[in-house]
CHARMM-style PDB file with segment names, atoms N, HN, CA, C and O in Angstrom:
ATOM      1  N   UNK     1     102.515  94.691  96.340  1.00  0.00      PROA
ATOM      2  CA  UNK     1     103.285  95.081  95.155  1.00  0.00      PROA
ATOM      3  C   UNK     1     104.465  95.967  95.544  1.00  0.00      PROA
ATOM      4  O   UNK     1     104.480  96.568  96.618  1.00  0.00      PROA
ATOM      5  N   UNK     2     105.439  96.035  94.665  1.00  0.00      PROA
ATOM      6  HN  UNK     2     105.426  95.546  93.792  1.00  0.00      PROA
ATOM      7  CA  UNK     2     106.525  96.990  94.845  1.00  0.00      PROA
ATOM      8  C   UNK     2     106.575  97.885  93.613  1.00  0.00      PROA
ATOM      9  O   UNK     2     106.373  97.429  92.487  1.00  0.00      PROA
ATOM     10  N   UNK     3     106.850  99.170  93.846  1.00  0.00      PROA
ATOM     11  HN  UNK     3     107.014  99.540  94.761  1.00  0.00      PROA
ATOM     12  CA  UNK     3     106.878 100.161  92.778  1.00  0.00      PROA
ATOM     13  C   UNK     3     108.214 100.872  92.818  1.00  0.00      PROA
ATOM     14  O   UNK     3     108.671 101.299  93.879  1.00  0.00      PROA
ATOM     15  N   UNK     4     108.843 100.999  91.651  1.00  0.00      PROA
ATOM     16  HN  UNK     4     108.472 100.652  90.789  1.00  0.00      PROA
ATOM     17  CA  UNK     4     110.110 101.702  91.530  1.00  0.00      PROA
ATOM     18  C   UNK     4     109.976 102.738  90.428  1.00  0.00      PROA
ATOM     19  O   UNK     4     109.488 102.436  89.339  1.00  0.00      PROA
ATOM     20  N   UNK     5     110.412 103.963  90.714  1.00  0.00      PROA
ATOM     21  HN  UNK     5     110.808 104.208  91.599  1.00  0.00      PROA
ATOM     22  CA  UNK     5     110.362 105.041  89.723  1.00  0.00      PROA
ATOM     23  C   UNK     5     111.778 105.558  89.534  1.00  0.00      PROA
ATOM     24  O   UNK     5     112.470 105.872  90.503  1.00  0.00      PROA
ATOM     25  N   UNK     6     112.209 105.646  88.271  1.00  0.00      PROA
ATOM     26  HN  UNK     6     111.647 105.392  87.483  1.00  0.00      PROA
ATOM     27  CA  UNK     6     113.562 106.128  87.998  1.00  0.00      PROA
ATOM     28  C   UNK     6     113.575 106.976  86.740  1.00  0.00      PROA
ATOM     29  O   UNK     6     112.692 106.868  85.889  1.00  0.00      PROA
ATOM     30  N   UNK     7     114.583 107.812  86.638  1.00  0.00      PROA
ATOM     31  HN  UNK     7     115.301 107.900  87.329  1.00  0.00      PROA
ATOM     32  CA  UNK     7     114.793 108.660  85.472  1.00  0.00      PROA
ATOM     33  C   UNK     7     115.834 107.993  84.588  1.00  0.00      PROA
ATOM     34  O   UNK     7     116.940 107.697  85.040  1.00  0.00      PROA
ATOM     35  N   UNK     8     115.483 107.754  83.326  1.00  0.00      PROA
ATOM     36  HN  UNK     8     114.584 107.994  82.959  1.00  0.00      PROA
ATOM     37  CA  UNK     8     116.375 107.102  82.377  1.00  0.00      PROA
ATOM     38  C   UNK     8     116.822 108.155  81.373  1.00  0.00      PROA
ATOM     39  O   UNK     8     116.007 108.635  80.585  1.00  0.00      PROA
ATOM     40  N   UNK     9     118.120 108.529  81.386  1.00  0.00      PROA
ATOM     41  HN  UNK     9     118.782 108.139  82.027  1.00  0.00      PROA
ATOM     42  CA  UNK     9     118.582 109.549  80.439  1.00  0.00      PROA
ATOM     43  C   UNK     9     118.550 109.033  79.002  1.00  0.00      PROA
ATOM     44  O   UNK     9     118.734 107.843  78.750  1.00  0.00      PROA
ATOM     45  N   UNK    10     118.314 109.943  78.078  1.00  0.00      PROA
ATOM     46  HN  UNK    10     118.164 110.910  78.283  1.00  0.00      PROA
ATOM     47  CA  UNK    10     118.343 109.633  76.651  1.00  0.00      PROA
ATOM     48  C   UNK    10     119.560 110.357  76.095  1.00  0.00      PROA
ATOM     49  O   UNK    10     119.536 111.578  75.935  1.00  0.00      PROA
ATOM     50  N   UNK    11     120.617 109.620  75.801  1.00  0.00      PROA
ATOM     51  HN  UNK    11     120.636 108.629  75.931  1.00  0.00      PROA
ATOM     52  CA  UNK    11     121.885 110.237  75.421  1.00  0.00      PROA
ATOM     53  C   UNK    11     121.826 110.968  74.087  1.00  0.00      PROA
ATOM     54  O   UNK    11     122.584 111.913  73.874  1.00  0.00      PROA
ATOM     55  N   UNK    12     120.939 110.550  73.183  1.00  0.00      PROA
ATOM     56  HN  UNK    12     120.323 109.782  73.356  1.00  0.00      PROA
ATOM     57  CA  UNK    12     120.903 111.168  71.858  1.00  0.00      PROA
ATOM     58  C   UNK    12     120.058 112.435  71.806  1.00  0.00      PROA
ATOM     59  O   UNK    12     120.062 113.134  70.793  1.00  0.00      PROA
ATOM     60  N   UNK    13     119.328 112.745  72.890  1.00  0.00      PROA
ATOM     61  HN  UNK    13     119.325 112.176  73.713  1.00  0.00      PROA
ATOM     62  CA  UNK    13     118.454 113.909  72.871  1.00  0.00      PROA
ATOM     63  C   UNK    13     118.698 114.775  74.094  1.00  0.00      PROA
ATOM     64  O   UNK    13     118.903 114.255  75.191  1.00  0.00      PROA
ATOM     65  N   UNK    14     118.678 116.096  73.918  1.00  0.00      PROA
ATOM     66  HN  UNK    14     118.511 116.518  73.027  1.00  0.00      PROA
ATOM     67  CA  UNK    14     118.783 116.965  75.091  1.00  0.00      PROA
ATOM     68  C   UNK    14     117.499 116.904  75.906  1.00  0.00      PROA
ATOM     69  O   UNK    14     116.439 116.587  75.367  1.00  0.00      PROA
ATOM     70  N   UNK    15     117.581 117.197  77.165  1.00  0.00      PROA
ATOM     71  HN  UNK    15     118.443 117.455  77.603  1.00  0.00      PROA
ATOM     72  CA  UNK    15     116.396 117.197  78.011  1.00  0.00      PROA
ATOM     73  C   UNK    15     116.539 116.207  79.143  1.00  0.00      PROA
ATOM     74  O   UNK    15     117.571 115.553  79.288  1.00  0.00      PROA
ATOM     75  N   UNK    16     115.493 116.103  79.943  1.00  0.00      PROA
ATOM     76  HN  UNK    16     114.655 116.635  79.824  1.00  0.00      PROA
ATOM     77  CA  UNK    16     115.576 115.318  81.171  1.00  0.00      PROA
ATOM     78  C   UNK    16     115.557 113.806  80.976  1.00  0.00      PROA
ATOM     79  O   UNK    16     115.972 113.087  81.886  1.00  0.00      PROA
ATOM     80  N   UNK    17     115.106 113.294  79.859  1.00  0.00      PROA
ATOM     81  HN  UNK    17     114.769 113.877  79.120  1.00  0.00      PROA
ATOM     82  CA  UNK    17     115.049 111.853  79.651  1.00  0.00      PROA
ATOM     83  C   UNK    17     113.656 111.296  79.820  1.00  0.00      PROA
ATOM     84  O   UNK    17     112.659 111.980  79.591  1.00  0.00      PROA
ATOM     85  N   UNK    18     113.604 110.034  80.227  1.00  0.00      PROA
ATOM     86  HN  UNK    18     114.414 109.477  80.414  1.00  0.00      PROA
ATOM     87  CA  UNK    18     112.327 109.329  80.360  1.00  0.00      PROA
ATOM     88  C   UNK    18     112.114 108.916  81.809  1.00  0.00      PROA
ATOM     89  O   UNK    18     113.063 108.637  82.541  1.00  0.00      PROA
ATOM     90  N   UNK    19     110.864 108.883  82.197  1.00  0.00      PROA
ATOM     91  HN  UNK    19     110.093 109.109  81.602  1.00  0.00      PROA
ATOM     92  CA  UNK    19     110.498 108.439  83.527  1.00  0.00      PROA
ATOM     93  C   UNK    19     110.015 106.998  83.424  1.00  0.00      PROA
ATOM     94  O   UNK    19     109.081 106.705  82.678  1.00  0.00      PROA
ATOM     95  N   UNK    20     110.649 106.096  84.173  1.00  0.00      PROA
ATOM     96  HN  UNK    20     111.408 106.334  84.779  1.00  0.00      PROA
ATOM     97  CA  UNK    20     110.327 104.675  84.131  1.00  0.00      PROA
ATOM     98  C   UNK    20     109.690 104.257  85.443  1.00  0.00      PROA
ATOM     99  O   UNK    20     110.246 104.503  86.513  1.00  0.00      PROA
ATOM    100  N   UNK    21     108.532 103.629  85.367  1.00  0.00      PROA
ATOM    101  HN  UNK    21     108.080 103.430  84.497  1.00  0.00      PROA
ATOM    102  CA  UNK    21     107.835 103.103  86.535  1.00  0.00      PROA
ATOM    103  C   UNK    21     107.733 101.589  86.381  1.00  0.00      PROA
ATOM    104  O   UNK    21     107.125 101.094  85.432  1.00  0.00      PROA
ATOM    105  N   UNK    22     108.331 100.856  87.322  1.00  0.00      PROA
ATOM    106  HN  UNK    22     108.825 101.259  88.093  1.00  0.00      PROA
ATOM    107  CA  UNK    22     108.268  99.397  87.334  1.00  0.00      PROA
ATOM    108  C   UNK    22     107.364  98.967  88.478  1.00  0.00      PROA
ATOM    109  O   UNK    22     107.581  99.349  89.628  1.00  0.00      PROA
ATOM    110  N   UNK    23     106.363  98.179  88.163  1.00  0.00      PROA
ATOM    111  HN  UNK    23     106.188  97.868  87.228  1.00  0.00      PROA
ATOM    112  CA  UNK    23     105.446  97.657  89.176  1.00  0.00      PROA
ATOM    113  C   UNK    23     105.635  96.146  89.190  1.00  0.00      PROA
ATOM    114  O   UNK    23     105.433  95.476  88.177  1.00  0.00      PROA
ATOM    115  N   UNK    24     106.024  95.615  90.345  1.00  0.00      PROA
ATOM    116  HN  UNK    24     106.188  96.158  91.168  1.00  0.00      PROA
ATOM    117  CA  UNK    24     106.383  94.200  90.448  1.00  0.00      PROA
ATOM    118  C   UNK    24     105.539  93.505  91.516  1.00  0.00      PROA
ATOM    119  O   UNK    24     105.043  94.130  92.453  1.00  0.00      PROA
ATOM    120  N   UNK    25     105.397  92.210  91.343  1.00  0.00      PROA
ATOM    121  HN  UNK    25     105.800  91.702  90.582  1.00  0.00      PROA
ATOM    122  CA  UNK    25     104.818  91.327  92.361  1.00  0.00      PROA
ATOM    123  C   UNK    25     103.404  91.731  92.789  1.00  0.00      PROA
ATOM    124  O   UNK    25     103.095  91.757  93.981  1.00  0.00      PROA
ATOM    125  N   UNK    26     102.550  92.043  91.815  1.00  0.00      PROA
ATOM    126  HN  UNK    26     102.801  92.022  90.847  1.00  0.00      PROA
ATOM    127  CA  UNK    26     101.166  92.372  92.166  1.00  0.00      PROA
ATOM    128  C   UNK    26     100.230  91.260  91.697  1.00  0.00      PROA
ATOM    129  O   UNK    26     100.543  90.504  90.778  1.00  0.00      PROA
ATOM    130  N   UNK    27      99.098  91.186  92.343  1.00  0.00      PROA
ATOM    131  HN  UNK    27      98.844  91.801  93.089  1.00  0.00      PROA
ATOM    132  CA  UNK    27      98.066  90.214  92.000  1.00  0.00      PROA
ATOM    133  C   UNK    27      96.747  90.751  92.543  1.00  0.00      PROA
ATOM    134  O   UNK    27      96.720  91.255  93.666  1.00  0.00      PROA
ATOM    135  N   UNK    28      95.667  90.664  91.799  1.00  0.00      PROA
ATOM    136  HN  UNK    28      95.689  90.255  90.887  1.00  0.00      PROA
ATOM    137  CA  UNK    28      95.464  90.054  90.488  1.00  0.00      PROA
ATOM    138  C   UNK    28      96.128  90.870  89.378  1.00  0.00      PROA
ATOM    139  O   UNK    28      96.743  91.906  89.629  1.00  0.00      PROA
ATOM    140  N   UNK    29      95.989  90.376  88.147  1.00  0.00      PROA
ATOM    141  HN  UNK    29      95.489  89.534  87.944  1.00  0.00      PROA
ATOM    142  CA  UNK    29      96.711  90.958  87.012  1.00  0.00      PROA
ATOM    143  C   UNK    29      96.191  92.324  86.587  1.00  0.00      PROA
ATOM    144  O   UNK    29      96.900  93.041  85.880  1.00  0.00      PROA
ATOM    145  N   UNK    30      94.993  92.713  86.984  1.00  0.00      PROA
ATOM    146  HN  UNK    30      94.418  92.130  87.559  1.00  0.00      PROA
ATOM    147  CA  UNK    30      94.443  94.005  86.590  1.00  0.00      PROA
ATOM    148  C   UNK    30      95.082  95.099  87.433  1.00  0.00      PROA
ATOM    149  O   UNK    30      95.001  95.073  88.661  1.00  0.00      PROA
ATOM    150  N   UNK    31      95.722  96.065  86.766  1.00  0.00      PROA
ATOM    151  HN  UNK    31      95.788  96.086  85.769  1.00  0.00      PROA
ATOM    152  CA  UNK    31      96.357  97.177  87.465  1.00  0.00      PROA
ATOM    153  C   UNK    31      96.274  98.414  86.572  1.00  0.00      PROA
ATOM    154  O   UNK    31      96.275  98.307  85.345  1.00  0.00      PROA
ATOM    155  N   UNK    32      96.203  99.569  87.192  1.00  0.00      PROA
ATOM    156  HN  UNK    32      96.202  99.656  88.188  1.00  0.00      PROA
ATOM    157  CA  UNK    32      96.186 100.830  86.454  1.00  0.00      PROA
ATOM    158  C   UNK    32      97.331 101.680  86.974  1.00  0.00      PROA
ATOM    159  O   UNK    32      97.438 101.916  88.177  1.00  0.00      PROA
ATOM    160  N   UNK    33      98.193 102.143  86.067  1.00  0.00      PROA
ATOM    161  HN  UNK    33      98.106 101.951  85.089  1.00  0.00      PROA
ATOM    162  CA  UNK    33      99.324 102.994  86.425  1.00  0.00      PROA
ATOM    163  C   UNK    33      99.151 104.319  85.694  1.00  0.00      PROA
ATOM    164  O   UNK    33      99.028 104.350  84.470  1.00  0.00      PROA
ATOM    165  N   UNK    34      99.141 105.410  86.450  1.00  0.00      PROA
ATOM    166  HN  UNK    34      99.240 105.384  87.445  1.00  0.00      PROA
ATOM    167  CA  UNK    34      99.006 106.749  85.870  1.00  0.00      PROA
ATOM    168  C   UNK    34     100.067 107.643  86.464  1.00  0.00      PROA
ATOM    169  O   UNK    34     100.444 107.484  87.625  1.00  0.00      PROA
ATOM    170  N   UNK    35     100.552 108.586  85.674  1.00  0.00      PROA
ATOM    171  HN  UNK    35     100.246 108.716  84.731  1.00  0.00      PROA
ATOM    172  CA  UNK    35     101.550 109.539  86.146  1.00  0.00      PROA
ATOM    173  C   UNK    35     100.982 110.946  86.154  1.00  0.00      PROA
ATOM    174  O   UNK    35     100.160 111.301  85.310  1.00  0.00      PROA
ATOM    175  N   UNK    36     101.433 111.753  87.125  1.00  0.00      PROA
ATOM    176  HN  UNK    36     102.101 111.465  87.811  1.00  0.00      PROA
ATOM    177  CA  UNK    36     100.956 113.124  87.253  1.00  0.00      PROA
ATOM    178  C   UNK    36     102.149 114.058  87.424  1.00  0.00      PROA
ATOM    179  O   UNK    36     103.156 113.694  88.029  1.00  0.00      PROA
ATOM    180  N   UNK    37     102.020 115.258  86.885  1.00  0.00      PROA
ATOM    181  HN  UNK    37     101.202 115.553  86.393  1.00  0.00      PROA
ATOM    182  CA  UNK    37     103.008 116.316  87.080  1.00  0.00      PROA
ATOM    183  C   UNK    37     102.257 117.606  87.329  1.00  0.00      PROA
ATOM    184  O   UNK    37     101.453 118.031  86.498  1.00  0.00      PROA
ATOM    185  N   UNK    38     102.511 118.230  88.460  1.00  0.00      PROA
ATOM    186  HN  UNK    38     103.164 117.885  89.135  1.00  0.00      PROA
ATOM    187  CA  UNK    38     101.827 119.473  88.800  1.00  0.00      PROA
ATOM    188  C   UNK    38     100.324 119.317  88.871  1.00  0.00      PROA
ATOM    189  O   UNK    38      99.592 120.253  88.548  1.00  0.00      PROA
ATOM    190  N   UNK    39      99.846 118.153  89.288  1.00  0.00      PROA
ATOM    191  HN  UNK    39     100.440 117.393  89.550  1.00  0.00      PROA
ATOM    192  CA  UNK    39      98.415 117.914  89.403  1.00  0.00      PROA
ATOM    193  C   UNK    39      97.737 117.513  88.103  1.00  0.00      PROA
ATOM    194  O   UNK    39      96.542 117.218  88.098  1.00  0.00      PROA
ATOM    195  N   UNK    40      98.482 117.496  86.997  1.00  0.00      PROA
ATOM    196  HN  UNK    40      99.453 117.736  87.001  1.00  0.00      PROA
ATOM    197  CA  UNK    40      97.918 117.132  85.691  1.00  0.00      PROA
ATOM    198  C   UNK    40      98.400 115.744  85.290  1.00  0.00      PROA
ATOM    199  O   UNK    40      99.579 115.419  85.433  1.00  0.00      PROA
ATOM    200  N   UNK    41      97.476 114.929  84.787  1.00  0.00      PROA
ATOM    201  HN  UNK    41      96.519 115.192  84.671  1.00  0.00      PROA
ATOM    202  CA  UNK    41      97.855 113.592  84.351  1.00  0.00      PROA
ATOM    203  C   UNK    41      98.710 113.657  83.088  1.00  0.00      PROA
ATOM    204  O   UNK    41      98.398 114.391  82.151  1.00  0.00      PROA
ATOM    205  N   UNK    42      99.796 112.878  83.077  1.00  0.00      PROA
ATOM    206  HN  UNK    42     100.050 112.282  83.838  1.00  0.00      PROA
ATOM    207  CA  UNK    42     100.669 112.774  81.905  1.00  0.00      PROA
ATOM    208  C   UNK    42     100.075 111.741  80.961  1.00  0.00      PROA
ATOM    209  O   UNK    42     100.066 110.548  81.266  1.00  0.00      PROA
ATOM    210  N   UNK    43      99.580 112.196  79.815  1.00  0.00      PROA
ATOM    211  HN  UNK    43      99.587 113.164  79.567  1.00  0.00      PROA
ATOM    212  CA  UNK    43      98.908 111.283  78.893  1.00  0.00      PROA
ATOM    213  C   UNK    43      99.663 111.117  77.580  1.00  0.00      PROA
ATOM    214  O   UNK    43      99.474 110.107  76.902  1.00  0.00      PROA
ATOM    215  N   UNK    44     100.496 112.054  77.203  1.00  0.00      PROA
ATOM    216  HN  UNK    44     100.649 112.874  77.754  1.00  0.00      PROA
ATOM    217  CA  UNK    44     101.202 111.974  75.932  1.00  0.00      PROA
ATOM    218  C   UNK    44     102.483 111.165  76.043  1.00  0.00      PROA
ATOM    219  O   UNK    44     103.143 111.181  77.082  1.00  0.00      PROA
ATOM    220  N   UNK    45     102.832 110.470  74.995  1.00  0.00      PROA
ATOM    221  HN  UNK    45     102.296 110.457  74.151  1.00  0.00      PROA
ATOM    222  CA  UNK    45     104.085 109.717  74.897  1.00  0.00      PROA
ATOM    223  C   UNK    45     104.249 108.710  76.038  1.00  0.00      PROA
ATOM    224  O   UNK    45     105.287 108.678  76.699  1.00  0.00      PROA
ATOM    225  N   UNK    46     103.226 107.897  76.263  1.00  0.00      PROA
ATOM    226  HN  UNK    46     102.383 107.924  75.727  1.00  0.00      PROA
ATOM    227  CA  UNK    46     103.254 106.861  77.297  1.00  0.00      PROA
ATOM    228  C   UNK    46     103.366 105.507  76.611  1.00  0.00      PROA
ATOM    229  O   UNK    46     102.597 105.196  75.700  1.00  0.00      PROA
ATOM    230  N   UNK    47     104.326 104.706  77.053  1.00  0.00      PROA
ATOM    231  HN  UNK    47     104.951 104.958  77.792  1.00  0.00      PROA
ATOM    232  CA  UNK    47     104.511 103.356  76.527  1.00  0.00      PROA
ATOM    233  C   UNK    47     104.457 102.394  77.701  1.00  0.00      PROA
ATOM    234  O   UNK    47     105.139 102.603  78.704  1.00  0.00      PROA
ATOM    235  N   UNK    48     103.656 101.346  77.590  1.00  0.00      PROA
ATOM    236  HN  UNK    48     103.102 101.176  76.775  1.00  0.00      PROA
ATOM    237  CA  UNK    48     103.540 100.354  78.657  1.00  0.00      PROA
ATOM    238  C   UNK    48     103.732  98.956  78.086  1.00  0.00      PROA
ATOM    239  O   UNK    48     103.303  98.664  76.969  1.00  0.00      PROA
ATOM    240  N   UNK    49     104.380  98.099  78.864  1.00  0.00      PROA
ATOM    241  HN  UNK    49     104.729  98.336  79.771  1.00  0.00      PROA
ATOM    242  CA  UNK    49     104.499  96.706  78.474  1.00  0.00      PROA
ATOM    243  C   UNK    49     103.177  96.001  78.766  1.00  0.00      PROA
ATOM    244  O   UNK    49     102.317  96.537  79.465  1.00  0.00      PROA
ATOM    245  N   UNK    50     103.029  94.828  78.239  1.00  0.00      PROA
ATOM    246  HN  UNK    50     103.728  94.393  77.671  1.00  0.00      PROA
ATOM    247  CA  UNK    50     101.909  93.982  78.650  1.00  0.00      PROA
ATOM    248  C   UNK    50     102.157  93.540  80.086  1.00  0.00      PROA
ATOM    249  O   UNK    50     103.298  93.543  80.548  1.00  0.00      PROA
ATOM    250  N   UNK    51     101.112  93.165  80.783  1.00  0.00      PROA
ATOM    251  HN  UNK    51     100.185  93.162  80.408  1.00  0.00      PROA
ATOM    252  CA  UNK    51     101.261  92.585  82.114  1.00  0.00      PROA
ATOM    253  C   UNK    51     101.883  91.203  81.924  1.00  0.00      PROA
ATOM    254  O   UNK    51     101.369  90.379  81.167  1.00  0.00      PROA
ATOM    255  N   UNK    52     103.004  90.959  82.625  1.00  0.00      PROA
ATOM    256  HN  UNK    52     103.422  91.629  83.239  1.00  0.00      PROA
ATOM    257  CA  UNK    52     103.769  89.730  82.452  1.00  0.00      PROA
ATOM    258  C   UNK    52     103.700  88.902  83.737  1.00  0.00      PROA
ATOM    259  O   UNK    52     103.942  89.434  84.821  1.00  0.00      PROA
ATOM    260  N   UNK    53     103.373  87.601  83.633  1.00  0.00      PROA
ATOM    261  HN  UNK    53     103.177  87.169  82.753  1.00  0.00      PROA
ATOM    262  CA  UNK    53     103.361  86.773  84.838  1.00  0.00      PROA
ATOM    263  C   UNK    53     104.776  86.500  85.335  1.00  0.00      PROA
ATOM    264  O   UNK    53     105.675  86.211  84.544  1.00  0.00      PROA
ATOM    265  N   UNK    54     104.969  86.594  86.652  1.00  0.00      PROA
ATOM    266  HN  UNK    54     104.239  86.828  87.294  1.00  0.00      PROA
ATOM    267  CA  UNK    54     106.258  86.290  87.277  1.00  0.00      PROA
ATOM    268  C   UNK    54     106.371  84.829  87.669  1.00  0.00      PROA
ATOM    269  O   UNK    54     107.475  84.331  87.886  1.00  0.00      PROA
ATOM    270  N   UNK    55     105.271  84.151  87.761  1.00  0.00      PROA
ATOM    271  HN  UNK    55     104.373  84.556  87.584  1.00  0.00      PROA
ATOM    272  CA  UNK    55     105.229  82.839  88.393  1.00  0.00      PROA
ATOM    273  C   UNK    55     104.792  83.067  89.833  1.00  0.00      PROA
ATOM    274  O   UNK    55     104.923  84.177  90.350  1.00  0.00      PROA
ATOM    275  N   UNK    56     104.282  82.044  90.479  1.00  0.00      PROA
ATOM    276  HN  UNK    56     104.176  81.143  90.059  1.00  0.00      PROA
ATOM    277  CA  UNK    56     103.816  82.234  91.845  1.00  0.00      PROA
ATOM    278  C   UNK    56     102.599  83.131  91.941  1.00  0.00      PROA
ATOM    279  O   UNK    56     102.344  83.702  93.001  1.00  0.00      PROA
ATOM    280  N   UNK    57     101.832  83.274  90.854  1.00  0.00      PROA
ATOM    281  HN  UNK    57     102.039  82.810  89.993  1.00  0.00      PROA
ATOM    282  CA  UNK    57     100.582  84.021  90.822  1.00  0.00      PROA
ATOM    283  C   UNK    57     100.767  85.529  90.984  1.00  0.00      PROA
ATOM    284  O   UNK    57      99.837  86.215  91.407  1.00  0.00      PROA
ATOM    285  N   UNK    58     101.943  86.059  90.658  1.00  0.00      PROA
ATOM    286  HN  UNK    58     102.699  85.501  90.314  1.00  0.00      PROA
ATOM    287  CA  UNK    58     102.140  87.509  90.669  1.00  0.00      PROA
ATOM    288  C   UNK    58     102.538  87.975  89.277  1.00  0.00      PROA
ATOM    289  O   UNK    58     102.882  87.168  88.413  1.00  0.00      PROA
ATOM    290  N   UNK    59     102.488  89.288  89.069  1.00  0.00      PROA
ATOM    291  HN  UNK    59     102.208  89.944  89.771  1.00  0.00      PROA
ATOM    292  CA  UNK    59     102.695  89.865  87.744  1.00  0.00      PROA
ATOM    293  C   UNK    59     103.614  91.084  87.841  1.00  0.00      PROA
ATOM    294  O   UNK    59     103.898  91.589  88.927  1.00  0.00      PROA
ATOM    295  N   UNK    60     104.078  91.547  86.647  1.00  0.00      PROA
ATOM    296  HN  UNK    60     103.848  91.136  85.765  1.00  0.00      PROA
ATOM    297  CA  UNK    60     104.887  92.759  86.586  1.00  0.00      PROA
ATOM    298  C   UNK    60     104.504  93.575  85.358  1.00  0.00      PROA
ATOM    299  O   UNK    60     103.946  93.055  84.391  1.00  0.00      PROA
ATOM    300  N   UNK    61     104.820  94.877  85.422  1.00  0.00      PROA
ATOM    301  HN  UNK    61     105.273  95.300  86.208  1.00  0.00      PROA
ATOM    302  CA  UNK    61     104.467  95.808  84.361  1.00  0.00      PROA
ATOM    303  C   UNK    61     105.449  96.974  84.409  1.00  0.00      PROA
ATOM    304  O   UNK    61     105.867  97.394  85.488  1.00  0.00      PROA
ATOM    305  N   UNK    62     105.816  97.496  83.240  1.00  0.00      PROA
ATOM    306  HN  UNK    62     105.476  97.156  82.364  1.00  0.00      PROA
ATOM    307  CA  UNK    62     106.646  98.693  83.168  1.00  0.00      PROA
ATOM    308  C   UNK    62     105.957  99.735  82.311  1.00  0.00      PROA
ATOM    309  O   UNK    62     105.374  99.412  81.276  1.00  0.00      PROA
ATOM    310  N   UNK    63     106.024 101.001  82.747  1.00  0.00      PROA
ATOM    311  HN  UNK    63     106.497 101.263  83.588  1.00  0.00      PROA
ATOM    312  CA  UNK    63     105.435 102.125  82.027  1.00  0.00      PROA
ATOM    313  C   UNK    63     106.511 103.192  81.875  1.00  0.00      PROA
ATOM    314  O   UNK    63     107.217 103.503  82.834  1.00  0.00      PROA
ATOM    315  N   UNK    64     106.638 103.755  80.670  1.00  0.00      PROA
ATOM    316  HN  UNK    64     106.064 103.502  79.892  1.00  0.00      PROA
ATOM    317  CA  UNK    64     107.630 104.798  80.406  1.00  0.00      PROA
ATOM    318  C   UNK    64     106.909 106.035  79.884  1.00  0.00      PROA
ATOM    319  O   UNK    64     106.091 105.953  78.967  1.00  0.00      PROA
ATOM    320  N   UNK    65     107.226 107.187  80.485  1.00  0.00      PROA
ATOM    321  HN  UNK    65     107.890 107.254  81.230  1.00  0.00      PROA
ATOM    322  CA  UNK    65     106.744 108.485  80.009  1.00  0.00      PROA
ATOM    323  C   UNK    65     107.917 109.215  79.397  1.00  0.00      PROA
ATOM    324  O   UNK    65     108.967 109.350  80.026  1.00  0.00      PROA
ATOM    325  N   UNK    66     107.744 109.693  78.157  1.00  0.00      PROA
ATOM    326  HN  UNK    66     106.891 109.584  77.647  1.00  0.00      PROA
ATOM    327  CA  UNK    66     108.820 110.442  77.485  1.00  0.00      PROA
ATOM    328  C   UNK    66     108.628 111.928  77.656  1.00  0.00      PROA
ATOM    329  OT1 UNK    66     109.434 112.715  77.160  1.00  0.00      PROA
TER     330      UNK     66
END
């Protein structure tokens, strides 16, 4: 699999923005993505896409923490 983490600014709101984690080309389809800050799991304001097939028996998923 490949994992990419990026900061997505939110122009309408002050603050650091959103953290986007893209997980690509993994198989099997079952995957767990969790985020941590200072040793604590980030559980509030988490949005995740459904696991999407890429073709070729691999999948992708995106998770956003606000």
